[in-house]
N, CA, C and O atoms as a Maestro MAE file, in Angstrom:
{
 s_m_m2io_version
 :::
 2.0.0
}

f_m_ct {
 s_m_title
 :::
 protein
 m_atom[264] {
  # First column is atom index #
  i_m_mmod_type
  r_m_x_coord
  r_m_y_coord
  r_m_z_coord
  i_m_residue_number
  s_m_chain_name
  s_m_pdb_residue_name
  s_m_pdb_atom_name
  i_m_atomic_number
  :::
  1 25 -86.127 5.051 84.414 1 A "MET " " N  " 7
  2 3 -86.144 3.436 84.268 1 A "MET " " CA " 6
  3 2 -84.778 2.811 83.322 1 A "MET " " C  " 6
  4 15 -84.520 3.473 82.317 1 A "MET " " O  " 8
  5 25 -83.988 1.703 83.565 2 A "CYS " " N  " 7
  6 3 -82.934 1.391 83.299 2 A "CYS " " CA " 6
  7 2 -83.059 0.564 81.947 2 A "CYS " " C  " 6
  8 15 -82.054 0.104 81.405 2 A "CYS " " O  " 8
  9 25 -84.452 0.377 81.376 3 A "TYR " " N  " 7
  10 3 -84.475 -0.980 81.210 3 A "TYR " " CA " 6
  11 2 -83.593 -1.323 80.039 3 A "TYR " " C  " 6
  12 15 -83.148 -0.510 79.229 3 A "TYR " " O  " 8
  13 25 -83.417 -2.474 80.046 4 A "GLY " " N  " 7
  14 3 -82.068 -2.705 78.685 4 A "GLY " " CA " 6
  15 2 -80.578 -3.082 79.059 4 A "GLY " " C  " 6
  16 15 -79.855 -3.841 78.412 4 A "GLY " " O  " 8
  17 25 -80.185 -2.267 80.473 5 A "LYS " " N  " 7
  18 3 -79.104 -2.061 80.811 5 A "LYS " " CA " 6
  19 2 -78.953 -2.547 82.237 5 A "LYS " " C  " 6
  20 15 -78.853 -1.862 83.255 5 A "LYS " " O  " 8
  21 25 -78.958 -4.481 82.051 6 A "PRO " " N  " 7
  22 3 -78.612 -4.878 83.419 6 A "PRO " " CA " 6
  23 2 -77.625 -4.504 84.080 6 A "PRO " " C  " 6
  24 15 -78.020 -4.315 85.230 6 A "PRO " " O  " 8
  25 25 -76.749 -4.330 84.008 7 A "ASP " " N  " 7
  26 3 -75.903 -3.181 85.726 7 A "ASP " " CA " 6
  27 2 -75.593 -1.970 86.046 7 A "ASP " " C  " 6
  28 15 -74.668 -1.654 86.794 7 A "ASP " " O  " 8
  29 25 -76.538 -1.055 85.360 8 A "GLU " " N  " 7
  30 3 -77.423 -0.242 86.182 8 A "GLU " " CA " 6
  31 2 -79.070 -0.733 86.853 8 A "GLU " " C  " 6
  32 15 -79.850 -0.190 87.636 8 A "GLU " " O  " 8
  33 25 -79.082 -1.869 86.178 9 A "LEU " " N  " 7
  34 3 -80.429 -2.361 86.908 9 A "LEU " " CA " 6
  35 2 -79.294 -2.836 87.822 9 A "LEU " " C  " 6
  36 15 -78.939 -1.823 88.426 9 A "LEU " " O  " 8
  37 25 -78.631 -3.763 88.180 10 A "THR " " N  " 7
  38 3 -78.072 -4.619 89.260 10 A "THR " " CA " 6
  39 2 -77.416 -3.399 90.334 10 A "THR " " C  " 6
  40 15 -77.080 -3.832 91.436 10 A "THR " " O  " 8
  41 25 -77.214 -1.904 90.083 11 A "ALA " " N  " 7
  42 3 -76.859 -0.983 90.708 11 A "ALA " " CA " 6
  43 2 -77.889 -0.255 91.339 11 A "ALA " " C  " 6
  44 15 -77.583 -0.048 92.513 11 A "ALA " " O  " 8
  45 25 -78.906 0.181 91.057 12 A "GLN " " N  " 7
  46 3 -80.299 0.540 91.403 12 A "GLN " " CA " 6
  47 2 -80.466 -0.508 92.456 12 A "GLN " " C  " 6
  48 15 -80.709 -0.111 93.596 12 A "GLN " " O  " 8
  49 25 -80.344 -2.121 92.177 13 A "LEU " " N  " 7
  50 3 -80.875 -3.096 92.791 13 A "LEU " " CA " 6
  51 2 -79.898 -2.540 94.498 13 A "LEU " " C  " 6
  52 15 -80.111 -1.811 95.467 13 A "LEU " " O  " 8
  53 25 -78.665 -3.572 93.915 14 A "LEU " " N  " 7
  54 3 -78.083 -2.687 95.121 14 A "LEU " " CA " 6
  55 2 -78.137 -1.685 96.749 14 A "LEU " " C  " 6
  56 15 -78.023 -1.821 97.967 14 A "LEU " " O  " 8
  57 25 -78.324 -0.942 95.976 15 A "GLU " " N  " 7
  58 3 -78.673 1.136 96.356 15 A "GLU " " CA " 6
  59 2 -79.538 0.671 97.283 15 A "GLU " " C  " 6
  60 15 -79.298 0.869 98.474 15 A "GLU " " O  " 8
  61 25 -80.686 -0.022 96.876 16 A "ALA " " N  " 7
  62 3 -82.242 -0.342 97.176 16 A "ALA " " CA " 6
  63 2 -82.008 -0.885 98.248 16 A "ALA " " C  " 6
  64 15 -82.286 -0.271 99.277 16 A "ALA " " O  " 8
  65 25 -81.159 -2.803 98.351 17 A "CYS " " N  " 7
  66 3 -81.446 -3.151 98.832 17 A "CYS " " CA " 6
  67 2 -80.356 -3.383 99.976 17 A "CYS " " C  " 6
  68 15 -80.607 -3.992 101.016 17 A "CYS " " O  " 8
  69 25 -79.078 -2.810 99.651 18 A "GLY " " N  " 7
  70 3 -78.065 -2.660 100.250 18 A "GLY " " CA " 6
  71 2 -77.494 -4.813 99.719 18 A "GLY " " C  " 6
  72 15 -77.924 -5.805 99.130 18 A "GLY " " O  " 8
  73 25 -76.143 -4.233 100.610 19 A "LEU " " N  " 7
  74 3 -75.531 -6.053 100.953 19 A "LEU " " CA " 6
  75 2 -75.233 -6.824 102.501 19 A "LEU " " C  " 6
  76 15 -74.123 -7.005 103.003 19 A "LEU " " O  " 8
  77 25 -76.494 -7.188 103.045 20 A "LYS " " N  " 7
  78 3 -76.843 -7.804 103.677 20 A "LYS " " CA " 6
  79 2 -76.038 -9.066 103.881 20 A "LYS " " C  " 6
  80 15 -75.682 -9.913 103.062 20 A "LYS " " O  " 8
  81 25 -75.817 -8.962 105.350 21 A "LYS " " N  " 7
  82 3 -75.193 -10.534 105.137 21 A "LYS " " CA " 6
  83 2 -75.521 -11.883 106.016 21 A "LYS " " C  " 6
  84 15 -75.928 -11.859 107.178 21 A "LYS " " O  " 8
  85 25 -75.264 -13.076 105.230 22 A "ASN " " N  " 7
  86 3 -76.205 -14.734 105.705 22 A "ASN " " CA " 6
  87 2 -75.424 -15.031 106.896 22 A "ASN " " C  " 6
  88 15 -74.533 -14.298 107.327 22 A "ASN " " O  " 8
  89 25 -75.862 -16.341 107.509 23 A "ASP " " N  " 7
  90 3 -75.378 -16.573 109.725 23 A "ASP " " CA " 6
  91 2 -73.440 -16.809 108.615 23 A "ASP " " C  " 6
  92 15 -72.420 -16.249 109.016 23 A "ASP " " O  " 8
  93 25 -73.460 -17.596 107.491 24 A "LEU " " N  " 7
  94 3 -71.644 -17.089 107.651 24 A "LEU " " CA " 6
  95 2 -70.989 -15.540 106.837 24 A "LEU " " C  " 6
  96 15 -69.842 -15.313 106.452 24 A "LEU " " O  " 8
  97 25 -71.688 -15.042 106.805 25 A "GLY " " N  " 7
  98 3 -70.772 -13.406 106.591 25 A "GLY " " CA " 6
  99 2 -70.686 -13.031 105.071 25 A "GLY " " C  " 6
  100 15 -70.204 -12.084 104.449 25 A "GLY " " O  " 8
  101 25 -71.465 -14.362 104.685 26 A "HIS " " N  " 7
  102 3 -71.513 -14.263 103.027 26 A "HIS " " CA " 6
  103 2 -72.427 -12.820 102.378 26 A "HIS " " C  " 6
  104 15 -73.439 -12.507 103.005 26 A "HIS " " O  " 8
  105 25 -72.129 -12.174 101.422 27 A "THR " " N  " 7
  106 3 -73.538 -10.872 101.035 27 A "THR " " CA " 6
  107 2 -73.220 -11.948 99.404 27 A "THR " " C  " 6
  108 15 -72.365 -12.756 99.038 27 A "THR " " O  " 8
  109 25 -75.093 -11.038 98.549 28 A "ALA " " N  " 7
  110 3 -75.459 -11.872 98.174 28 A "ALA " " CA " 6
  111 2 -74.148 -11.673 96.815 28 A "ALA " " C  " 6
  112 15 -74.218 -12.514 95.919 28 A "ALA " " O  " 8
  113 25 -73.461 -11.018 96.745 29 A "LEU " " N  " 7
  114 3 -72.549 -10.662 96.049 29 A "LEU " " CA " 6
  115 2 -70.998 -12.005 96.020 29 A "LEU " " C  " 6
  116 15 -70.189 -12.408 95.184 29 A "LEU " " O  " 8
  117 25 -71.231 -12.193 97.100 30 A "ASP " " N  " 7
  118 3 -69.891 -13.544 97.072 30 A "ASP " " CA " 6
  119 2 -70.617 -14.888 97.049 30 A "ASP " " C  " 6
  120 15 -70.176 -16.013 96.816 30 A "ASP " " O  " 8
  121 25 -72.194 -14.354 97.438 31 A "ASP " " N  " 7
  122 3 -72.679 -15.625 96.906 31 A "ASP " " CA " 6
  123 2 -72.941 -15.941 95.261 31 A "ASP " " C  " 6
  124 15 -73.245 -16.981 94.677 31 A "ASP " " O  " 8
  125 25 -72.763 -14.994 94.934 32 A "PHE " " N  " 7
  126 3 -72.781 -14.457 93.197 32 A "PHE " " CA " 6
  127 2 -71.864 -15.314 92.316 32 A "PHE " " C  " 6
  128 15 -72.038 -16.156 91.434 32 A "PHE " " O  " 8
  129 25 -70.602 -14.630 93.049 33 A "ASP " " N  " 7
  130 3 -69.200 -15.045 92.370 33 A "ASP " " CA " 6
  131 2 -68.862 -16.945 92.748 33 A "ASP " " C  " 6
  132 15 -68.264 -17.612 91.904 33 A "ASP " " O  " 8
  133 25 -69.356 -17.609 94.129 34 A "HIS " " N  " 7
  134 3 -69.308 -18.475 93.997 34 A "HIS " " CA " 6
  135 2 -70.500 -19.098 92.711 34 A "HIS " " C  " 6
  136 15 -70.281 -20.072 91.991 34 A "HIS " " O  " 8
  137 25 -71.204 -18.617 92.698 35 A "PHE " " N  " 7
  138 3 -72.310 -19.911 91.625 35 A "PHE " " CA " 6
  139 2 -71.451 -20.017 90.586 35 A "PHE " " C  " 6
  140 15 -71.290 -21.159 90.153 35 A "PHE " " O  " 8
  141 25 -70.644 -18.826 89.887 36 A "CYS " " N  " 7
  142 3 -69.333 -18.817 88.821 36 A "CYS " " CA " 6
  143 2 -68.694 -19.411 89.058 36 A "CYS " " C  " 6
  144 15 -68.407 -20.295 88.250 36 A "CYS " " O  " 8
  145 25 -68.193 -19.361 90.007 37 A "ALA " " N  " 7
  146 3 -66.830 -20.636 90.187 37 A "ALA " " CA " 6
  147 2 -67.276 -22.040 89.451 37 A "ALA " " C  " 6
  148 15 -66.898 -22.378 88.330 37 A "ALA " " O  " 8
  149 25 -68.069 -22.714 90.226 38 A "TYR " " N  " 7
  150 3 -69.368 -23.413 89.798 38 A "TYR " " CA " 6
  151 2 -69.779 -24.096 88.951 38 A "TYR " " C  " 6
  152 15 -69.850 -25.290 88.661 38 A "TYR " " O  " 8
  153 25 -70.070 -23.080 88.553 39 A "SER " " N  " 7
  154 3 -70.999 -22.691 86.706 39 A "SER " " CA " 6
  155 2 -70.299 -22.324 85.351 39 A "SER " " C  " 6
  156 15 -70.716 -21.916 84.267 39 A "SER " " O  " 8
  157 25 -69.406 -22.548 85.717 40 A "GLY " " N  " 7
  158 3 -68.385 -21.893 84.877 40 A "GLY " " CA " 6
  159 2 -69.575 -20.493 84.149 40 A "GLY " " C  " 6
  160 15 -70.096 -20.695 83.051 40 A "GLY " " O  " 8
  161 25 -69.761 -19.620 84.661 41 A "CYS " " N  " 7
  162 3 -70.780 -17.917 83.960 41 A "CYS " " CA " 6
  163 2 -68.953 -17.430 83.944 41 A "CYS " " C  " 6
  164 15 -68.509 -16.659 84.795 41 A "CYS " " O  " 8
  165 25 -68.239 -17.923 83.045 42 A "ILE " " N  " 7
  166 3 -67.307 -16.132 82.897 42 A "ILE " " CA " 6
  167 2 -67.515 -16.101 82.070 42 A "ILE " " C  " 6
  168 15 -67.628 -16.797 81.062 42 A "ILE " " O  " 8
  169 25 -67.685 -14.396 82.713 43 A "LYS " " N  " 7
  170 3 -67.081 -13.172 81.427 43 A "LYS " " CA " 6
  171 2 -66.983 -12.932 80.346 43 A "LYS " " C  " 6
  172 15 -67.829 -12.413 79.618 43 A "LYS " " O  " 8
  173 25 -65.698 -13.353 80.031 44 A "GLU " " N  " 7
  174 3 -64.591 -13.844 79.013 44 A "GLU " " CA " 6
  175 2 -65.423 -14.525 78.325 44 A "GLU " " C  " 6
  176 15 -66.173 -13.711 77.786 44 A "GLU " " O  " 8
  177 25 -65.665 -15.411 78.087 45 A "GLU " " N  " 7
  178 3 -66.717 -16.823 77.861 45 A "GLU " " CA " 6
  179 2 -68.312 -16.243 77.255 45 A "GLU " " C  " 6
  180 15 -68.914 -16.198 76.182 45 A "GLU " " O  " 8
  181 25 -68.481 -15.936 78.381 46 A "ILE " " N  " 7
  182 3 -69.648 -15.738 77.868 46 A "ILE " " CA " 6
  183 2 -70.165 -14.041 77.166 46 A "ILE " " C  " 6
  184 15 -71.152 -13.803 76.470 46 A "ILE " " O  " 8
  185 25 -69.308 -13.265 77.560 47 A "GLY " " N  " 7
  186 3 -69.945 -12.456 76.996 47 A "GLY " " CA " 6
  187 2 -70.417 -10.945 77.686 47 A "GLY " " C  " 6
  188 15 -71.636 -10.812 77.575 47 A "GLY " " O  " 8
  189 25 -69.962 -10.137 78.158 48 A "GLU " " N  " 7
  190 3 -70.024 -8.978 78.572 48 A "GLU " " CA " 6
  191 2 -72.109 -8.984 78.810 48 A "GLU " " C  " 6
  192 15 -72.625 -9.057 79.925 48 A "GLU " " O  " 8
  193 25 -72.599 -8.929 78.018 49 A "LEU " " N  " 7
  194 3 -74.089 -8.502 78.122 49 A "LEU " " CA " 6
  195 2 -74.786 -9.986 78.995 49 A "LEU " " C  " 6
  196 15 -75.308 -9.790 80.092 49 A "LEU " " O  " 8
  197 25 -74.737 -11.508 78.381 50 A "ALA " " N  " 7
  198 3 -74.998 -12.438 78.876 50 A "ALA " " CA " 6
  199 2 -74.834 -12.056 80.662 50 A "ALA " " C  " 6
  200 15 -75.695 -11.614 81.422 50 A "ALA " " O  " 8
  201 25 -73.211 -12.469 80.979 51 A "PHE " " N  " 7
  202 3 -72.590 -12.093 81.936 51 A "PHE " " CA " 6
  203 2 -73.299 -10.638 82.955 51 A "PHE " " C  " 6
  204 15 -73.184 -10.578 84.179 51 A "PHE " " O  " 8
  205 25 -73.863 -9.799 82.277 52 A "ALA " " N  " 7
  206 3 -74.725 -8.938 83.350 52 A "ALA " " CA " 6
  207 2 -75.936 -9.250 83.441 52 A "ALA " " C  " 6
  208 15 -76.461 -8.614 84.355 52 A "ALA " " O  " 8
  209 25 -76.843 -10.136 82.769 53 A "TRP " " N  " 7
  210 3 -77.438 -9.805 82.759 53 A "TRP " " CA " 6
  211 2 -78.653 -11.493 83.801 53 A "TRP " " C  " 6
  212 15 -79.757 -11.650 84.324 53 A "TRP " " O  " 8
  213 25 -76.925 -12.567 83.389 54 A "THR " " N  " 7
  214 3 -77.224 -13.631 84.528 54 A "THR " " CA " 6
  215 2 -76.697 -13.262 86.192 54 A "THR " " C  " 6
  216 15 -76.747 -14.114 87.080 54 A "THR " " O  " 8
  217 25 -76.259 -12.028 86.389 55 A "LYS " " N  " 7
  218 3 -75.735 -11.238 87.924 55 A "LYS " " CA " 6
  219 2 -77.350 -10.873 88.129 55 A "LYS " " C  " 6
  220 15 -78.139 -11.406 88.909 55 A "LYS " " O  " 8
  221 25 -77.601 -9.742 87.133 56 A "TYR " " N  " 7
  222 3 -78.253 -8.986 87.789 56 A "TYR " " CA " 6
  223 2 -79.734 -10.380 88.310 56 A "TYR " " C  " 6
  224 15 -80.294 -10.402 89.407 56 A "TYR " " O  " 8
  225 25 -79.952 -11.149 87.379 57 A "ALA " " N  " 7
  226 3 -80.840 -12.484 87.543 57 A "ALA " " CA " 6
  227 2 -80.828 -13.038 88.896 57 A "ALA " " C  " 6
  228 15 -81.846 -13.118 89.583 57 A "ALA " " O  " 8
  229 25 -79.815 -13.372 89.227 58 A "TYR " " N  " 7
  230 3 -79.245 -13.872 90.391 58 A "TYR " " CA " 6
  231 2 -79.302 -13.158 91.459 58 A "TYR " " C  " 6
  232 15 -79.346 -13.578 92.616 58 A "TYR " " O  " 8
  233 25 -79.303 -11.986 91.073 59 A "LEU " " N  " 7
  234 3 -79.027 -11.151 92.669 59 A "LEU " " CA " 6
  235 2 -81.393 -10.650 92.361 59 A "LEU " " C  " 6
  236 15 -82.318 -10.548 93.166 59 A "LEU " " O  " 8
  237 25 -81.336 -10.560 91.363 60 A "SER " " N  " 7
  238 3 -82.587 -10.270 92.046 60 A "SER " " CA " 6
  239 2 -84.164 -11.139 91.907 60 A "SER " " C  " 6
  240 15 -85.317 -10.750 91.725 60 A "SER " " O  " 8
  241 25 -83.330 -12.926 92.156 61 A "ALA " " N  " 7
  242 3 -83.902 -13.593 92.898 61 A "ALA " " CA " 6
  243 2 -83.622 -13.951 94.702 61 A "ALA " " C  " 6
  244 15 -84.381 -14.277 95.615 61 A "ALA " " O  " 8
  245 25 -81.980 -13.663 94.602 62 A "HIS " " N  " 7
  246 3 -81.780 -13.741 96.224 62 A "HIS " " CA " 6
  247 2 -82.022 -13.379 96.780 62 A "HIS " " C  " 6
  248 15 -82.494 -12.257 96.601 62 A "HIS " " O  " 8
  249 25 -81.958 -13.934 98.030 63 A "PRO " " N  " 7
  250 3 -83.239 -13.990 99.541 63 A "PRO " " CA " 6
  251 2 -82.225 -12.680 99.970 63 A "PRO " " C  " 6
  252 15 -82.805 -11.594 99.975 63 A "PRO " " O  " 8
  253 25 -81.101 -12.668 100.250 64 A "LEU " " N  " 7
  254 3 -80.802 -11.756 100.892 64 A "LEU " " CA " 6
  255 2 -80.903 -10.220 100.224 64 A "LEU " " C  " 6
  256 15 -80.620 -9.213 100.873 64 A "LEU " " O  " 8
  257 25 -81.275 -10.200 99.057 65 A "VAL " " N  " 7
  258 3 -81.604 -8.861 98.242 65 A "VAL " " CA " 6
  259 2 -83.487 -8.057 98.174 65 A "VAL " " C  " 6
  260 15 -84.034 -7.087 97.651 65 A "VAL " " O  " 8
  261 25 -83.791 -9.011 98.902 66 A "ARG " " N  " 7
  262 3 -84.880 -8.955 98.771 66 A "ARG " " CA " 6
  263 2 -85.658 -8.364 100.201 66 A "ARG " " C  " 6
  264 15 -86.882 -8.236 100.230 66 A "ARG " " O  " 8
  :::
 }
 m_bond[263] {
  # First column is bond index #
  i_m_from
  i_m_to
  i_m_order
  :::
  1 1 2 1
  2 2 3 1
  3 3 4 2
  4 3 5 1
  5 5 6 1
  6 6 7 1
  7 7 8 2
  8 7 9 1
  9 9 10 1
  10 10 11 1
  11 11 12 2
  12 11 13 1
  13 13 14 1
  14 14 15 1
  15 15 16 2
  16 15 17 1
  17 17 18 1
  18 18 19 1
  19 19 20 2
  20 19 21 1
  21 21 22 1
  22 22 23 1
  23 23 24 2
  24 23 25 1
  25 25 26 1
  26 26 27 1
  27 27 28 2
  28 27 29 1
  29 29 30 1
  30 30 31 1
  31 31 32 2
  32 31 33 1
  33 33 34 1
  34 34 35 1
  35 35 36 2
  36 35 37 1
  37 37 38 1
  38 38 39 1
  39 39 40 2
  40 39 41 1
  41 41 42 1
  42 42 43 1
  43 43 44 2
  44 43 45 1
  45 45 46 1
  46 46 47 1
  47 47 48 2
  48 47 49 1
  49 49 50 1
  50 50 51 1
  51 51 52 2
  52 51 53 1
  53 53 54 1
  54 54 55 1
  55 55 56 2
  56 55 57 1
  57 57 58 1
  58 58 59 1
  59 59 60 2
  60 59 61 1
  61 61 62 1
  62 62 63 1
  63 63 64 2
  64 63 65 1
  65 65 66 1
  66 66 67 1
  67 67 68 2
  68 67 69 1
  69 69 70 1
  70 70 71 1
  71 71 72 2
  72 71 73 1
  73 73 74 1
  74 74 75 1
  75 75 76 2
  76 75 77 1
  77 77 78 1
  78 78 79 1
  79 79 80 2
  80 79 81 1
  81 81 82 1
  82 82 83 1
  83 83 84 2
  84 83 85 1
  85 85 86 1
  86 86 87 1
  87 87 88 2
  88 87 89 1
  89 89 90 1
  90 90 91 1
  91 91 92 2
  92 91 93 1
  93 93 94 1
  94 94 95 1
  95 95 96 2
  96 95 97 1
  97 97 98 1
  98 98 99 1
  99 99 100 2
  100 99 101 1
  101 101 102 1
  102 102 103 1
  103 103 104 2
  104 103 105 1
  105 105 106 1
  106 106 107 1
  107 107 108 2
  108 107 109 1
  109 109 110 1
  110 110 111 1
  111 111 112 2
  112 111 113 1
  113 113 114 1
  114 114 115 1
  115 115 116 2
  116 115 117 1
  117 117 118 1
  118 118 119 1
  119 119 120 2
  120 119 121 1
  121 121 122 1
  122 122 123 1
  123 123 124 2
  124 123 125 1
  125 125 126 1
  126 126 127 1
  127 127 128 2
  128 127 129 1
  129 129 130 1
  130 130 131 1
  131 131 132 2
  132 131 133 1
  133 133 134 1
  134 134 135 1
  135 135 136 2
  136 135 137 1
  137 137 138 1
  138 138 139 1
  139 139 140 2
  140 139 141 1
  141 141 142 1
  142 142 143 1
  143 143 144 2
  144 143 145 1
  145 145 146 1
  146 146 147 1
  147 147 148 2
  148 147 149 1
  149 149 150 1
  150 150 151 1
  151 151 152 2
  152 151 153 1
  153 153 154 1
  154 154 155 1
  155 155 156 2
  156 155 157 1
  157 157 158 1
  158 158 159 1
  159 159 160 2
  160 159 161 1
  161 161 162 1
  162 162 163 1
  163 163 164 2
  164 163 165 1
  165 165 166 1
  166 166 167 1
  167 167 168 2
  168 167 169 1
  169 169 170 1
  170 170 171 1
  171 171 172 2
  172 171 173 1
  173 173 174 1
  174 174 175 1
  175 175 176 2
  176 175 177 1
  177 177 178 1
  178 178 179 1
  179 179 180 2
  180 179 181 1
  181 181 182 1
  182 182 183 1
  183 183 184 2
  184 183 185 1
  185 185 186 1
  186 186 187 1
  187 187 188 2
  188 187 189 1
  189 189 190 1
  190 190 191 1
  191 191 192 2
  192 191 193 1
  193 193 194 1
  194 194 195 1
  195 195 196 2
  196 195 197 1
  197 197 198 1
  198 198 199 1
  199 199 200 2
  200 199 201 1
  201 201 202 1
  202 202 203 1
  203 203 204 2
  204 203 205 1
  205 205 206 1
  206 206 207 1
  207 207 208 2
  208 207 209 1
  209 209 210 1
  210 210 211 1
  211 211 212 2
  212 211 213 1
  213 213 214 1
  214 214 215 1
  215 215 216 2
  216 215 217 1
  217 217 218 1
  218 218 219 1
  219 219 220 2
  220 219 221 1
  221 221 222 1
  222 222 223 1
  223 223 224 2
  224 223 225 1
  225 225 226 1
  226 226 227 1
  227 227 228 2
  228 227 229 1
  229 229 230 1
  230 230 231 1
  231 231 232 2
  232 231 233 1
  233 233 234 1
  234 234 235 1
  235 235 236 2
  236 235 237 1
  237 237 238 1
  238 238 239 1
  239 239 240 2
  240 239 241 1
  241 241 242 1
  242 242 243 1
  243 243 244 2
  244 243 245 1
  245 245 246 1
  246 246 247 1
  247 247 248 2
  248 247 249 1
  249 249 250 1
  250 250 251 1
  251 251 252 2
  252 251 253 1
  253 253 254 1
  254 254 255 1
  255 255 256 2
  256 255 257 1
  257 257 258 1
  258 258 259 1
  259 259 260 2
  260 259 261 1
  261 261 262 1
  262 262 263 1
  263 263 264 2
  :::
 }
}
């Protein structure tokens, strides 16, 4: 297991669940990019580790990734 490594956790999550598309043709990663644009979640501003954990948390809670 890769506890403490959010990038590896995200990769495993996406590998296990795939990138399904919603009715609008968007994937969970598309929705995460949209979330970042509106919330100001910018890797350069919040730091690489915080961004990685935010991405993992967002994707693990997203209905398309379950």
